[in-house]
Backbone as ProteinMPNN parsed JSONL, in Angstrom:
{"seq_chain_A": "MFGFFKKKENEPKKRSIKEEKILSPEATEKIQSEITQLNQEISTT", "coords_chain_A": {"N_chain_A": [[0.834, -1.211, 0.0], [1.856, 1.297, 0.907], [4.092, 1.586, -0.783], [2.809, 1.82, -3.228], [1.571, 4.344, -3.13], [3.846, 5.926, -2.9], [5.112, 5.536, -5.397], [3.185, 6.715, -7.095], [3.336, 9.38, -6.286], [5.937, 10.15, -7.044], [6.027, 9.974, -9.873], [4.512, 12.181, -11.238], [6.122, 14.362, -10.457], [8.634, 13.878, -11.692], [7.851, 14.092, -14.377], [6.986, 16.772, -14.543], [9.378, 18.128, -14.061], [10.872, 17.411, -16.323], [9.286, 18.631, -18.314], [9.591, 21.319, -17.608], [12.299, 21.743, -18.229], [12.234, 21.449, -21.001], [10.524, 23.509, -21.831], [10.729, 26.936, -22.789], [11.753, 29.96, -21.031], [9.925, 32.02, -21.652], [7.666, 30.602, -22.519], [7.057, 29.251, -20.169], [6.383, 31.394, -18.5], [4.102, 32.332, -19.831], [2.361, 30.147, -19.529], [2.154, 30.124, -16.738], [0.853, 32.597, -16.287], [-1.54, 32.076, -17.591], [-2.538, 30.028, -15.969], [-2.889, 31.48, -13.603], [-4.894, 33.265, -14.431], [-6.977, 31.432, -14.951], [-7.358, 30.41, -12.358], [-8.294, 32.719, -11.08], [-10.7, 33.09, -12.474], [-12.056, 30.787, -11.653], [-12.302, 31.251, -8.897], [-13.975, 33.469, -8.851], [-16.422, 32.586, -9.814]], "CA_chain_A": [[0.0, 0.0, 0.0], [2.727, 2.476, 1.022], [4.887, 1.667, -2.007], [1.942, 2.269, -4.323], [1.432, 5.796, -3.011], [5.162, 6.509, -3.152], [5.296, 5.532, -6.852], [2.269, 7.699, -7.687], [3.823, 10.724, -5.973], [7.18, 10.439, -7.761], [5.838, 10.079, -11.323], [4.201, 13.534, -11.723], [7.264, 15.25, -10.209], [9.609, 13.638, -12.763], [7.296, 14.601, -15.621], [6.978, 18.229, -14.502], [10.767, 18.585, -14.181], [11.224, 17.255, -17.738], [8.566, 19.659, -19.063], [10.211, 22.607, -17.305], [13.554, 21.821, -18.978], [11.911, 21.59, -22.424], [9.885, 24.804, -22.066], [11.534, 28.144, -22.693], [11.246, 30.847, -19.975], [8.748, 32.74, -22.144], [6.544, 29.663, -22.501], [6.723, 28.997, -18.764], [5.689, 32.588, -18.01], [2.775, 32.349, -20.448], [1.57, 29.106, -18.872], [1.888, 30.571, -15.368], [-0.156, 33.651, -16.337], [-2.798, 31.416, -17.943], [-2.986, 29.328, -14.757], [-3.369, 32.507, -12.678], [-6.179, 33.723, -14.958], [-7.955, 30.371, -14.716], [-7.63, 30.378, -10.918], [-9.124, 33.884, -10.779], [-12.03, 32.799, -13.016], [-12.666, 29.762, -10.798], [-12.634, 31.832, -7.59], [-15.057, 34.448, -8.995], [-17.689, 31.899, -10.098]], "C_chain_A": [[0.874, 1.269, 0.0], [3.545, 2.682, -0.253], [4.091, 2.187, -3.187], [1.811, 3.79, -4.31], [2.749, 6.498, -3.344], [5.416, 6.604, -4.66], [4.449, 6.631, -7.492], [2.763, 9.124, -7.452], [5.034, 11.093, -6.828], [6.967, 10.677, -9.253], [5.514, 11.499, -11.796], [5.362, 14.509, -11.539], [8.291, 15.111, -11.329], [9.132, 14.27, -14.066], [7.364, 16.132, -15.64], [8.392, 18.797, -14.646], [11.206, 18.506, -15.646], [10.569, 18.353, -18.569], [9.195, 21.03, -18.844], [11.501, 22.795, -18.095], [13.285, 22.086, -20.458], [11.383, 23.0, -22.716], [10.885, 25.948, -21.938], [10.962, 29.037, -21.587], [9.979, 31.588, -20.392], [7.51, 31.855, -22.084], [6.093, 29.395, -21.071], [5.942, 30.173, -18.194], [4.269, 32.634, -18.547], [1.857, 31.345, -19.764], [1.203, 29.551, -17.461], [0.81, 31.646, -15.353], [-1.526, 33.075, -16.687], [-3.386, 30.699, -16.737], [-3.561, 30.334, -13.766], [-4.732, 33.012, -13.121], [-7.268, 32.698, -14.679], [-8.334, 30.307, -13.245], [-8.527, 31.541, -10.507], [-10.554, 33.652, -11.266], [-12.772, 31.808, -12.127], [-13.123, 30.39, -9.48], [-13.794, 32.826, -7.689], [-16.406, 33.776, -9.239], [-18.206, 31.157, -8.884]], "O_chain_A": [[0.662, 2.185, -0.795], [3.676, 3.803, -0.743], [4.617, 2.901, -4.04], [1.925, 4.442, -5.348], [2.755, 7.542, -3.996], [5.883, 7.634, -5.146], [4.937, 7.387, -8.332], [2.623, 9.981, -8.325], [5.143, 12.23, -7.287], [7.66, 11.506, -9.843], [6.194, 11.991, -12.697], [5.566, 15.389, -12.376], [8.768, 16.115, -11.859], [9.91, 14.908, -14.775], [7.757, 16.72, -16.647], [8.581, 19.834, -15.283], [11.84, 19.431, -16.153], [11.216, 18.945, -19.433], [9.32, 21.815, -19.783], [11.77, 23.893, -18.582], [14.009, 22.848, -21.099], [11.748, 23.609, -23.721], [11.772, 25.924, -21.085], [9.792, 28.887, -21.235], [9.066, 31.766, -19.586], [6.442, 32.291, -21.655], [4.897, 29.32, -20.792], [4.954, 29.98, -17.485], [3.333, 32.94, -17.807], [0.707, 31.658, -19.455], [0.063, 29.374, -17.034], [-0.067, 31.617, -14.49], [-2.547, 33.516, -16.158], [-4.594, 30.754, -16.507], [-4.599, 30.08, -13.155], [-5.632, 33.174, -12.297], [-8.356, 33.05, -14.224], [-9.512, 30.164, -12.917], [-9.421, 31.371, -9.679], [-11.51, 33.975, -10.561], [-13.967, 31.963, -11.875], [-14.216, 30.09, -8.999], [-14.526, 33.012, -6.716], [-17.44, 34.35, -8.898], [-19.261, 30.526, -8.949]]}, "name": "protein", "num_of_chains": 1, "seq": "MFGFFKKKENEPKKRSIKEEKILSPEATEKIQSEITQLNQEISTT"}
């Protein structure tokens, strides 16, 4: 049971690190601003 949760936690972290390396700073900034906008839209509704 514990090992299953540990595996699940590690996988998304590895993927996000790989994506960050691939993305250029400009792309990362754009994605972050889009996420912020979406969060604001969610909180207002």
